[in-house]
Residue, then its C-alpha position, 0 to 999 in steps of 0.5 A: m500500499s502507498i498510504e499507510k494502513s493507520k491512514i486507512v483505519n482513520s478514514l474509517s474509525p469511528p464510526l467503524p472500530g478501529y481493530l476490526i478495520e486493520n482485521l479486515i484490510g490484512e486479511y484483503q491483503d492476504v486474500k490479493k496476495k494468494y490470488l495475484l501468486g496464483h493460490l486458487g483453490p478456495s481452502e487457500l484464497n480464503a475469503g471467509r475471515f474477510c467476510e467475517y470481520v466485515l459481518r462484525i463491522i455491519e453487525e456493530l452499525d446495525q447493532g452499535g455492537h459486534t460478537p466477540v473476535g474468536d466467538d462463533l459468529d452466525t453469519g446467516k443471522v447478521i445477514r437477514r436482521v441487518e436487511s430491515n434496518t432502512n437507516l443504513p445504505d442499500g449497500i451496507r445493509l442490502y448488498i455487502p451481506r448478501l454478497c458475504r454470503v455469495l463468498l462464505d458458500v464459495r468458501n464451503s462448498r466449492d473446496v471438493a476434488h473435481v474429477e478429470t471430466e469436470v471443469n475446475p472452477n478455481l480460477s474463475d472462483s477465485l476471481l470472484v473473491s478477489q474482485g467481490a473483496d476489492w468492491i465490499l471494501t471500496e462501498l465502506i470506504r465510499n459510504y464512511y470516509p469522514s468530512s475531514i477528507s476530500v473525495d479525492e483523498a478518498q479515492s486515493i484511499v481505494d486506490s492504495i487499498n487495491e494495490t497488492e504486495v507480492p513477494v518480489v522472487q517468484d517460482v515459476d514451475g521451478f524457474l526464478r523470475v525477480l519481478d522488479p525491472d528496476m533491480s541491478y544484477k546484483e541485487q537480482v542475485l542477492s534476492i535470488l539466493h535470500h529466497q532460495h537460504p539455505s539452498p545454494v544456488s547454482d552460478d549457471d543458475l542464476v546467470d539463465y534467472t537474471g536473464y544476464k547475457n554474460s555469463t563470464r562477466m557474471k562469473k568473473s566479476i558480480l559473483p566474485d564481487l559480491h563473495d569479496e564483500s562477504l554477501i555471498h560464498y561462491s565456490d564451485g560453481e555455487c552461491n550461498i548467502l552469508r549471514r551479512g548478506i541477509l542483512h544487507v538484504e532485509k536493510n536494502i531491498n524491498l522484498d515486497f514488490t507493490i503491483 
């Protein structure tokens, strides 16, 4: 997120409970990250916790209190009861609860084994969950951002929430890709070795993973330089990141990539 979570929380609290908003945003980011990383099974892309925080917020708006986190939430009761509260906007009393019901049903009834002749719905289900979460969070902000901020500020908050951070190194069927094209080759090498730690990575693989055109220079200059700086150990064609290298990466390289 380009906007701090605290600013997003403050834009909704009050009237919404701050700790519920914090937890809601955390669950939202988890849903988005898993979708973008291709974890498409309903059990992995689980919007259940997200929806339970949403429905506790709805419960608070409807009743002035909510089921404590950790206690069983009667989702059906919350959804039925809030429908009759015409003091709330239609999006809050009707559309969000009903969408939560759909997302919960996807979680509960679609996570089953598929036979070979059946069309696997995981991609479409996951798209529904991801975009449904987008819509719900945007609708909450649209209805409850405070008068102290402008429409443009509220829009920038929505835009920042829709940004998602994913690990900068992605494993594509065993091939490691660095998602940030602006990284230097040294930073790419360090990020890959950090990702693979404690396993070593061969110099040939590092040439392939980074797309570096001059394999000789990689092996005669870039990797030896990192070795001499005590950031990696390079020997017999294999590289391991050292403790100093791990600290360097975690201090100087953004291991999450915003998209």
